[in-house]
C-alpha positions, 0 to 999 in steps of 0.5 A: 735916585741917592737923593730920593733914598735920602729923602724917604730914610729907608735906614729909618724902616728898623723901627718898624720892626716893633710890629714883630714884638708881639707875635715874637713874644707870643710863640707864634713866629712860624705861623705862617699866616700870622707872619706874613699878614704882620710882614704886610703891616711892617711894609705898609709902616715903612712907607707911611712912616717915609711919608712922615719924614718928607712931609716933615722936610717939607715943612721944616727946609729953611730952618734944616738950611741952617743946621749943621747937620740937617743942610745937608737933607735933599729938599734942604740942599736943593737936590730934591724939588719940593714938587717932585718931593709932593709927588713922591708922597703921594706914591708912598702912600700909593704903596702903604694902600696896596700893603694894607688894603687886605689887613684887618680896619683895625690895622687900618685905624691905627696906621691912620692915628700914627700918620695923623699924630706925626703930621700935627707933629711937624706942624706944631706939636714938636715945639711943644716941651715934653709932649714933644718926646711923648708923641715920638714914644707913643709912634712906637706904642701905635707900631706893637698895637698894629703888631698885635691886631695882625697877629691877633695878639692881646697886648700887655700892660708891661710891653707897652710901659717897657715900650713907651719907657725905652722910646722915651729915653731915646727921645730925650737923649736925641734931644740932647744933641739940640741942646748940645748944638744950640749951646754951641752954635746959639742956633734953635732947631726948634723951639722947644729946645730953649726950654730944656737944658742939659741939666734937665736932660740929663737928669731925665735921662738918669730917671728913665733909665733907672725906671726902665731896669726896675720896671724891667726887673719887676716884669721879669719877676712877675707871678703872671709872666714866668706863669705863662713864659714856664721860666723861673729865671727870667729875671737873668734877661735883664743883665742884657738891658743893663748893659745895653742902657748902660753903653747908651748912656756911655755915647750920650753923656760922654761921646755927645753921641745919642743923637741918633739911635738908628746910627748907633744900631747900625755902628756899636757892636756893643749894643749890637750883641747886647742887643742879639744876646737878648733875643736869641736868649727869649727866642730859647727860652719861648721856643725852645725851651716851652717847645712851641 
């Protein structure tokens, strides 16, 4: 059972909490119908994302055996047989359909697009440099769009831009680990790795991190945003964004540890406190100052 859990990666399900972003910022988190519908979508996305992980592991089994970390994955290590993994894939799909059958058809379309794009990613698109990182970022945009459909919230261009930039930043940091492994062992985990080097990745991280901070400041200073939230000092929340970005850069560039955003989220106290402070600040602004 432990190996099956490793295979479907439930610790990665935290990514699907992005579906809650629209309902949170719309001030509808206490709307019982909307929140339960959104949570059903989160569960459906969790199981579909696990389907993607299993398919990816089946496809990359032989390559993963040569990777210093990925060779411990259940299929690559031989602890879960391929035929069992295929059966698990179908079971996960059935569960996802069960949780999503009563949800809006627009959500089903988004879920289907997410699954299709990730299958294409596993079967070749991940080997195309730059596009591989863009696809990973697009997956988070689809999550937010799905959350907007489920909570009947119109997604602003600001939210899409910020989610895209942040997820791209994390994807670039993740690619840096592949470069470090390649430089150390000569092992290529994916063909796109040969089209990157540390100078390009480090420059891209610097570029995107700067764009994220500037974009966030523009968002907080936007007249439309301030009028909607009814708070003139939203720019003060940028301190959490700057702190979070700088800490992640430190982990990535100094400690060479940016390969797993999920592990960083679960283990790094600085990131946890900064993120929690940012969420609680917005919660107070939206749900108390605005008397939602």
